[in-house]
VMD Tcl script that draws the C-alpha trace (Angstrom):
set ca {
  {-12.16 20.30 -7.84}
  {-10.42 19.31 -4.62}
  {-12.23 16.64 -2.66}
  {-13.08 16.56 1.04}
  {-9.99 16.56 3.22}
  {-9.38 13.44 5.25}
  {-7.39 12.84 8.47}
  {-3.67 11.98 8.73}
  {-1.88 10.85 11.81}
  {1.78 10.25 12.76}
  {2.48 6.75 14.10}
  {4.90 3.93 14.51}
  {4.82 0.15 14.77}
  {6.71 -1.40 17.66}
  {8.62 1.99 17.85}
  {9.58 1.77 14.19}
  {8.43 4.69 11.98}
  {8.27 2.35 8.82}
  {4.45 1.89 9.25}
  {4.12 0.91 5.53}
  {6.41 -2.02 5.92}
  {4.54 -3.39 8.90}
  {0.92 -2.76 7.86}
  {-1.52 -2.58 4.88}
  {-4.91 -1.04 4.24}
  {-7.48 -0.81 1.56}
  {-10.89 0.94 1.59}
  {-12.39 -1.55 4.06}
  {-9.65 -3.12 6.21}
  {-6.35 -2.35 7.85}
  {-4.11 -5.34 8.61}
  {-1.47 -4.84 11.30}
  {1.13 -7.38 12.59}
  {0.50 -9.83 15.36}
  {1.22 -8.43 18.81}
  {0.05 -4.93 18.10}
  {-1.78 -3.11 20.90}
  {-5.56 -2.57 20.95}
  {-4.87 1.14 21.17}
  {-2.81 1.05 17.97}
  {-5.57 -0.90 16.21}
  {-8.06 1.77 17.25}
  {-5.94 4.57 15.97}
  {-5.75 2.89 12.52}
  {-9.51 2.31 12.53}
  {-10.12 5.98 13.28}
  {-7.59 7.40 10.83}
  {-8.46 5.11 7.89}
  {-12.20 4.65 8.53}
  {-11.83 0.87 8.31}
  {-12.03 -2.29 10.29}
  {-8.65 -3.46 11.57}
  {-7.15 -6.80 12.40}
  {-3.87 -8.07 13.83}
  {-2.14 -10.99 12.12}
  {1.14 -11.68 10.48}
  {1.77 -12.81 6.92}
  {4.05 -15.73 6.22}
  {4.84 -15.88 9.93}
  {6.29 -12.38 9.59}
  {5.45 -8.99 11.03}
  {6.21 -7.39 7.63}
  {2.58 -7.28 6.57}
  {3.10 -4.36 4.07}
  {5.95 -6.19 2.33}
  {3.91 -9.41 1.70}
  {0.38 -8.14 1.28}
  {-1.20 -5.71 -1.13}
  {-4.57 -5.11 -2.84}
  {-7.49 -2.89 -3.49}
  {-11.20 -2.89 -2.53}
  {-11.76 -6.05 -4.61}
  {-9.16 -8.32 -3.03}
  {-6.21 -8.61 -0.68}
  {-3.36 -10.38 -2.41}
  {-1.17 -12.78 -0.25}
  {1.77 -14.86 -1.30}
  {1.52 -18.63 -1.45}
  {3.65 -18.80 1.71}
  {0.95 -17.22 3.87}
  {-0.40 -19.69 6.42}
  {-3.90 -21.02 6.52}
  {-4.47 -19.35 9.87}
  {-3.49 -16.00 8.42}
  {-5.64 -16.39 5.37}
  {-8.66 -17.48 7.47}
  {-8.33 -14.61 9.92}
  {-8.26 -12.03 7.22}
  {-11.18 -13.70 5.39}
  {-13.09 -13.73 8.67}
  {-13.27 -9.88 8.43}
  {-15.28 -10.28 5.19}
  {-12.36 -9.39 3.01}
  {-11.76 -11.36 -0.23}
  {-8.27 -12.92 -0.25}
  {-6.50 -14.13 -3.36}
  {-3.36 -16.30 -3.13}
  {-0.73 -15.57 -5.72}
  {1.52 -18.39 -6.81}
  {4.64 -16.45 -7.58}
  {8.27 -17.04 -6.47}
  {8.55 -13.28 -5.78}
  {6.65 -13.38 -2.54}
  {7.06 -9.75 -1.45}
  {3.90 -8.73 -3.32}
  {3.81 -5.37 -1.59}
  {7.14 -4.49 -3.12}
  {6.16 -5.41 -6.74}
  {2.57 -4.31 -7.16}
  {1.30 -0.71 -7.07}
  {-2.47 -0.57 -7.30}
  {-5.75 1.10 -6.44}
  {-9.39 0.58 -7.40}
  {-8.77 1.72 -10.95}
  {-5.71 -0.14 -12.05}
  {-2.43 -1.92 -11.15}
  {1.19 -1.32 -12.27}
  {3.46 -4.27 -11.59}
  {7.02 -5.64 -11.81}
  {7.84 -6.28 -15.46}
  {9.59 -9.48 -14.45}
  {6.38 -11.24 -13.38}
  {5.25 -14.14 -15.50}
  {2.11 -13.88 -17.73}
  {0.15 -16.28 -15.54}
  {0.91 -14.17 -12.48}
  {-0.20 -11.05 -14.31}
  {-3.51 -12.80 -15.24}
  {-4.03 -13.92 -11.62}
  {-3.47 -10.29 -10.30}
  {-5.84 -8.87 -12.92}
  {-8.51 -11.49 -12.14}
  {-8.20 -10.89 -8.39}
  {-8.07 -7.13 -8.33}
  {-10.64 -6.70 -11.19}
  {-8.69 -3.84 -12.76}
  {-6.44 -3.36 -15.79}
  {-2.89 -4.41 -15.13}
  {0.27 -2.97 -16.82}
  {3.95 -3.36 -16.16}
  {6.09 -0.42 -15.13}
  {9.10 0.89 -13.41}
  {10.25 3.83 -11.23}
  {13.70 5.24 -11.81}
  {14.24 2.18 -14.10}
  {13.74 -0.13 -11.14}
  {11.17 -2.99 -11.28}
  {10.26 -2.99 -7.53}
  {7.50 -0.53 -8.19}
  {5.42 -1.34 -5.09}
  {8.33 -0.36 -2.80}
  {9.02 2.87 -4.63}
  {5.52 4.47 -4.48}
  {2.28 4.32 -2.56}
  {-1.14 4.71 -4.20}
  {-4.73 5.48 -3.14}
  {-7.87 6.32 -5.15}
  {-6.83 9.96 -4.90}
  {-3.17 9.98 -5.86}
  {0.26 8.43 -5.92}
  {3.41 9.50 -4.08}
  {6.53 8.15 -5.73}
  {10.31 8.09 -5.26}
  {11.96 11.28 -6.58}
  {13.86 9.21 -9.15}
  {10.73 8.71 -11.24}
  {10.97 10.13 -14.74}
  {8.22 11.86 -16.64}
  {7.38 8.83 -18.88}
  {7.10 6.61 -15.82}
  {4.93 9.16 -14.08}
  {2.65 9.45 -17.07}
  {2.24 5.69 -17.37}
  {1.41 5.23 -13.74}
  {-1.05 8.10 -13.82}
  {-2.71 6.71 -16.95}
  {-3.20 3.21 -15.44}
  {-4.17 4.21 -11.96}
  {-6.23 7.24 -13.16}
  {-4.87 9.59 -10.45}
  {-2.14 12.22 -10.34}
  {1.44 11.23 -9.41}
  {3.64 13.39 -7.17}
  {7.09 12.82 -5.74}
  {8.24 12.95 -2.13}
  {9.95 11.34 0.87}
  {8.89 10.20 4.30}
  {10.52 9.88 7.74}
  {13.09 12.69 7.31}
  {14.24 11.97 3.80}
  {13.59 8.27 3.14}
  {12.93 8.11 -0.71}
  {10.63 5.10 -0.50}
  {7.20 6.52 0.29}
  {5.61 3.09 0.67}
  {7.83 2.32 3.66}
  {6.33 5.11 5.74}
  {2.74 5.57 4.63}
  {-0.48 3.54 4.95}
  {-3.29 5.32 3.04}
  {-6.70 4.96 1.54}
  {-9.25 7.52 0.30}
  {-10.44 8.15 3.82}
  {-7.22 8.85 5.63}
  {-3.50 8.19 6.10}
  {-1.03 6.89 8.70}
  {2.38 8.32 8.27}
  {5.73 7.47 9.99}
  {6.41 9.37 13.13}
  {9.77 10.74 11.80}
  {8.14 12.45 8.90}
  {8.90 16.18 8.63}
  {6.41 18.99 8.14}
  {7.56 19.57 4.62}
  {7.08 15.90 3.78}
  {3.54 16.00 5.34}
  {2.69 18.83 3.04}
  {3.45 16.57 0.00}
  {1.39 13.75 1.55}
  {-1.43 16.13 2.24}
  {-1.35 17.53 -1.27}
  {-1.46 14.25 -3.19}
  {-3.78 12.32 -0.91}
  {-5.98 15.24 0.10}
  {-5.41 14.74 3.88}
  {-5.82 17.35 6.63}
}
mol new
graphics top color blue
foreach p $ca { graphics top sphere $p radius 0.5 }
foreach p [lrange $ca 0 end-1] q [lrange $ca 1 end] { graphics top cylinder $p $q radius 0.2 }
display resetview
């Protein structure tokens, strides 16, 4: 049975429609880059039904590239500063620091509250750390044969929107681990990296301002937005 529809808004960050590169959200918190306006923070709070804070990660505005997580923890790379870690923790969020040379965690981890699918190149100790922090089963996987799974799809507790290059076996594996249906689509007028233009949780979605109506239909279908 289809769940309750949740809101979706079109937005940008500093005039850039790649909202998923610049921001991250779980069920409780949206993290946007330093320097964002209070009005923009409020729009994220309203759309996603969360608290919101403004802070960089690793002295960068690319929050969605470096951060990822679920309701149990926000994962940050070891290059995140203590100020950044402390500010995110001050919201009540649990933060776990991942000691991994591949610091763009948002590009290599696809997760929700039911599971995580990660870059197969990650070391066993990194896999263990991710599993412990997120408190979900972790499996490796690819999309279109590529290991950067976090950059090639975006997940919520309702669904996954993936790069059109995904094959049926990859789709089945992701669906099995994350326990949600997997669809394919693009954002921002044909960009095949859904993560780059979407910030989503089970309560709403923020989508890049260049996204077409047909692309919004795909987003609405998989994430049950209105």
